[in-house]
N, C-alpha and C positions, 0 to 999 in steps of 0.2 A: 646410527642414532641421527634422527632428524633435528636440524636446528630450529630455533625458536621462530625464526623468520619463515621457514618452510611450514611449520605448524600453523602460524598465524595465516599464512597465504591459503593453506588448505581449509582452515576454518572459515575464512572469509569467502572462499569460493562456495563452500557448502551453504552458508547463510544467504548468498546472493542467489544460488539456485532455488533455495526454499522460498525466498522472498518473490523471485520470478514466477514460481509455480503458484504462489498464493495470489499474485496479480492475474494470472491466467484463470484461476477459479473464480476470482470476483468478476471478471469479464464474462465468462461463461454463464454465470449466475444472473449478470445483467441482461444478457441476451435472452436467457430463459424467462426472466421476469418481464421482458418487453413482449416476448411471444405469448406468454401465459401469466397475464397480471395478477399480482398478489401471491405467487407460488412461493418464492424465496424471501421476499421482504428486503432484498439488497437494495433497491432502488430507493426505498424509504429510508433506509439507514444512511445512505449516500447523501440523500437530501437532507437529512438531519445533521450531518457533519458539516456539509457546506453552509447550511443556514447558521449553524453555531459558529463557524468561522467568520461568517459575513457579520454577525452582530457584535463580534469582539473588536471589529475595526482593524487598527493597525497591528495589534497583538494577533489577530487571526491571520493577517497577511504575513506577518513574520513566521508564524507557525507553519503556514503553507509553504513558505519559501525554504524553511528547514527541512520539511518533508520532502520537497523536491530535490533539495541538495542531497539528502541521504539516498533518495532513490537514483540519483545520477552517479553517486560515488561507487 
């Protein structure tokens, strides 16, 4: 029987793998959208997210830092 720590480590590993796969897909879609503009709409969505974070000022900066901290963990 696996311990709780082993189960959490396994689950965390799976989630990191899924998150990394998602990042790879987003990057692929960005490249596709650059080569064929308007195909996926990812660039517009990323632009919208960045502009919404920029208009929020310090709250947007804190949110960005939290996202980066979660990604690095």
